[in-house]
C-alpha positions, 0 to 999 in steps of 0.5 A: 499499499502506498505511503499516501494512503497512511500519511496525510500530513502533507494534505492536512498541512496545506489545508486552509483551515486546521484539521485535527484527528482524534482517536478515542479508544478504550476497554469494554464498558469504559464510557466511549460512546458518552465521551464521543457524544459529549466531545462533539456537542462541546466542540461544535459549541466552540465553533468547530466542524465535527466529523465522527468516524465510525468503527469498521468492526462494528459496522461489519458486525451489525451487517452480519459479516463479523466472523470468529477468527479462531475458526479461520485458518492462519492465512484467512485470519490475516486476509480478514484482519487486512480487510477490517484494517483497509476498511477502517482506513478508508472510512478515515480517508474519506472523512479527511477528504470531507474535512478538506472541503469544509470552511472551518476548523475541523475535528475528526473524532475517530471511534477507535484507531487502526492500531486496536487490531493489533490487540484482538489478534495474536502477535503472529497474525499481526506481524504477518499483516505487517509483512504482507501489507508493507505497513509499519507500526509508525505509520499505523500508530503515529501518522494517522492521529494527532491525539490518541485517548484511551478510556480504561474499562470500568472493570479496572477501578469501577467494577460495580459499573461494569456490565455487558448487557448495553452493547451487543458486541461486548461479551467480556468477563471483568478479567477478560475486559481488564486483560484486553484493556491492557493490550489496547493501551500497549498498542498505543504506547509510543504515540507522541500524544497518548493519554490514559483516562483511568477511573481514579475520578469520584464519578463517571461525569468526572471521568468524561469531563477529564477526557474532554479536558484532555482534547480541549488542552490538546487543541488549546482551549479552556474546558467546560466541565460540570461545576458551574454557576447559572445566572439569570440575566437582564435583557431587553424584550426581544432582544436576545443576542449578547453584544461581545467585544471585538475580537471575542468569537461567538457561536450561536446555535438553535436548539429544540429539546424534547422531553420523553417519558421517563421509564424505570430509574431514569430521572430525565430522558429527552432529545435535542436538535442543535445547529444552525443554517439548516444543519443539525445534529441530534442527541439523546440524553438519559439521566438516572441513578446508579449506586447513589450516583447520578449518571448521564448517558449521551449519544448521537442519533440519526434524524430518523430516530429523533423523529421516531423518538419524538413521535413515539415517546414524547411526554404530553406533560412537557412542551418542547423547549426552543432555545438560542444558545450562544457560546464564547470564551472570555479571559480563558473561561468558557461561557454559555448563554441560553435564552428560553424563547417559548418560555413565559418571560423568555429568561436568558441564563448565563452558565459559567463552567470550570473543571476545578471546584471553588475556582473563582471566575469573573463575570464578563462586564458586557453582560448584566446579571440579575441574580444567581439561580444555580439552585433555583429549580424554577430555572431548571429545563425540566420545570420550564417545560412544564405545561403551564410554567410561569416565570416568577413575576418579581424576577420579570419585574426586575429585568423590565426595570433593568436593575439588580434586585434588592438584597441580591447584589452580584459581586465581579468574582464568584465561586463555583459550586458542584452542581449537575448540569440541568 
C-alpha cells in the first residue's frame, strides 16, 4: 500500500483551516459512547466542524459480516484482519476528504483506531499482516491521528459499573475486559500524544470531563465541565443576542429540546436538535441514578431516530423547549448563554463552567446579571418545560426595570459550586 494512504500530513498541512484527528479508544464499558457524544457537542459549540468516523468492526458486525477468527485458518485470519484495517482506513480517509472541503476548523473524532486491531489478534497474525501489506507500526500508530485518548474499562477500578448488557458486541468478563484493556493501551504506547483516562475520578461524569479536558487542552482551549454557576440575565424584550467585545468569537445555535417519557430508574429522558443554517445534529440524553450516583448517558442519533423518539415517546405533560444558545470564551473561560424563547418571560441564563471546584471566575462585564439561580429549581429545564410554567413575576419586573434586585448583589468575582447540569 502506498504511503500516501497512511500519511496525510502533507495534505493536512496545506489545508486552509486546521484539521485535527483524535482517536478515542478504550476497553469494554469504558464510557466511549458518552465521551464521543460529549466531545461532539462541546466542540461544535466552540466553533468546530465535528466529523465522527464509525468503527469498521462494529459496522461489519451489524451487517452480519463479523467472523470468529479463531475458526479461520492462519492465512484467512490474516486476510480478514487486513480487510477490516483497509475498511477502517478507507472510512478515515473519506472523512479527511470531507474535512478538506469544510470552511472552518474541523475535528475528526475516530471511534477507535487502526492499532486497536493488534489487541484483538495474536502477535503472529499481526506481524504477518504488517509483512504482507508493507505497513509499519509507526505509520499506523503515529501518522494517522494527532491525539489518542484511551478510556480505561470500568472493570478496572470501577467494577461495580461494569456491564455487558448494553452493548451487543460486548461479551468479556471482568478479567477478560481488564486483559483486553491492557492490550489496547500497549498498542498505542509510543504515540507522541497518547493519554490514558483511568477510573480514579470520584464519578463517571468526572471521567468524561477529564476526557473532554484532555482534548480541549490539546487543541489549546479552556475546558467546560460539570461544576458551574447559573445566572439570570437582564435583557431587553425581544433582544436575545449578547453584544461581545471585538475579537471575542461567538457561536450561535438553535436548540429544540423535547422530554420523553421516563421509565424505570430514569430521572430525565430527552432528545435535542442542535444546529444552525439548516445543519443539525441530534442527541439523546438519559439521566438516572446508579449506586447512589447520578449518571448521564449521551449518544448521537440519526434524524430518523430523533423523529421516531419524538413521535412515539414524547411526554405529553411537557412542551418542547426552544432555545437560542450563544457560546463564547472570555479571559480563558468558557461561557454559555441560553435564552428560552418559547417560555413565559423568555429568560436568558448565563452558565459559567470550570473543571475545578471552588475556582473563581469573573463575570464578563458586557453581560448584566440579575441574580444567581444555580439552586433555584424554577429555572431548571425540566421545570420550564412543564405545561403552564410561569416565570416568577418578581424576576420579570426586575428585568423590565433593568436593575439588580434588592438584597441580591452580584459581585464581580464568583465561586463555583458543584452542581449537575440542568
